[in-house]
N, C-alpha and C positions, 0 to 999 in steps of 0.2 A: 508688725515689723519682723517678729521672730519667724512667723510662717513664711514670709517672703524670703528671708534668708535661708530657711530650710528648703524651700522650693528651688531656689537658685542653686544651692549646694547639690540637691538631688539631680537637677538638670545637668550640672557639670559632671557629676559622677556617671550619669547615664551616657552623656556624650563621649566621655573617655572610654567607656566600655564599648560603645559602638565603633569608635575609631580603631580600637584594638581588634575587634572582630572583622572590620573591613580590610585591615591590612594583613590578615592571616593568609598564608600562601598554601596552595595545594601542592603536596609533593608529587613529583612525577618522574618517570623513567622514559627517556626518549632516545631515538636513533638520529644521528646527525651525519652530514656529509663532509664536515670540516672539523679539525681539532679544536677550533674556537667555540664549538657548540652553538652556532648561529644559523646554519643552513639546514633546512628540513625539506627541501624540494630540489630535484635535479632532473635534467633531461638525460636521456641515454647518450653516453659519450661514444658508443661503439664498443665492439668486443675488446675488452681489456680488463686486467685485474685492478682492484680498487680497495679502499679501506673505509669502513663505516665506524663511527664513534658512538659508543653507548654510555650514557651518563645519567646520574640521578641528580635532580635539581629540587630545591626548596625542601630538603629534608629537615632543616632547621634544628638539628640535634647532632650529637656524635653518633656515628654509624659503624656497626661491626659486621653487617651482612646485608645481602640483597637477594631477591628471588624474582624471576620473571622468565618469559620465553619470547621469542621473536618469530612472527610469521613473515616469511620472505616471499615476494611475488615472482612470477615467471620471468620478469626482466633481469633478475640476478640469480646467480648460483652461489650458495654458501660454500666457502672453502674451509673455514676454520676460525676459531676464536683465538685471540692473542692478547698480550698485555693483561693477563688475568691476575686477580688477587691470589695470595698464597693458598687459600682453600677453595676448591672448586668441585662441584658435583654436577655432572651433566654438561650440556652445551646449549647455545642459544636457540637452535631450532626445536629441540625436544624438551627444553626446560632446563634452567640453570639456577643453581644456588651458589653464591659466592660468599666468602668471609675474609676479613682482614685480621691480621694478628694484632695490629694497633688500631684503635678507633680512628675513623676518618672524620674530618670536619664537614658535616653536612650543612653548615651555614654557607658554604661555597659549593659550586657544582663538583660532584664526585665522578671522575672518570672510572667507570666500572670495567670496561674492556674495549678492545677494538675487534672488528669483525672483518676478516679477509673475504672478499667476494670477487666474482667474475661477472662482468656485464654480458648478458646474453642477447642484447639488442643492438642493432646498428643505427636505429633512429627511433623516434617516438611512435612511428606508424604501427598500430596494433598494440601498443603498450601504454596508452593514455590512462592516467589515474591509477597506476599500479601503486599499491600501498605496502609499506613496511610497518607492521603493527606490533607494538609491545603488548603482550597478553599475559595473563596469569600462567604460572608454571603448571602445565597439565598434570604433573605428578602430585602436586600438593594443592592446586587451585588457589595459590597465593601469589599476589603481585604486590611487592612492597619491600620493606627493609626492617632490620632489627636495630634498635637504638642501644646506646651505652650511657649509663651503667645499668639500667634496669633490664635490658635485653627484651623489651616488649616488641611484639610484631606490629608494625605500622603499615597500613595500606597506602598504596600509591596509585596514581593514574598512569596508564600506559598511553604514550603518545603515538600518533601515526605520522610517518614521513611519506612524502609522495614522490613518485617517479613520473615524469612527463605530465605534470599537473596542467590541466586546461583551465584557463580563466575566461569565463564568458563575458567578453567585452568587445564592443565594436570599435574599430579604429576611428579616430577623429583628429582634427587639427586643434592647435592651441587657440586659434581664433574662434572656433565653434564653442569651445569650453568657456572662453571669456564672454561670449555673447549670451550665455545662459545667465550670467550675473550682472548684466548691464541694465540700467533703468530705462 
């Protein structure tokens, strides 16, 4: 009986460890087309100025700095970075390091900066699948953030946003879709 209790206890501990590992989230830095940080793809709206939103998500600690660069596609022209933290070295196309004077709550999305751009396309013709990619800062080869209070450097993943993304799907009717699942 004691072995059975020990085995059940060990299985419960192992299950709790696996659930903790499964719920771990990968930290990432992404570029978004809206301030709510939910739109990562957009069609060319025509020649006009616009704003991109850069944010760090799933940092899950307090954050005092971040470092990255952004590769911009031919569909847009970088005009400048705005709404930056108090400490900034560089810019987003050539590599940027930012720092906050007070730790930021990385358990929520952190708005790192906005980027002013100018759309250089009038339609998606010739601009299909243009990518805005977050990459490591070329000056330091680091992509990530610094936590607080230990000031450790933590790696992050750089996301890719798409301009004029193509989705390979054929058009169909609702009746054809329903017929796939009838008996």
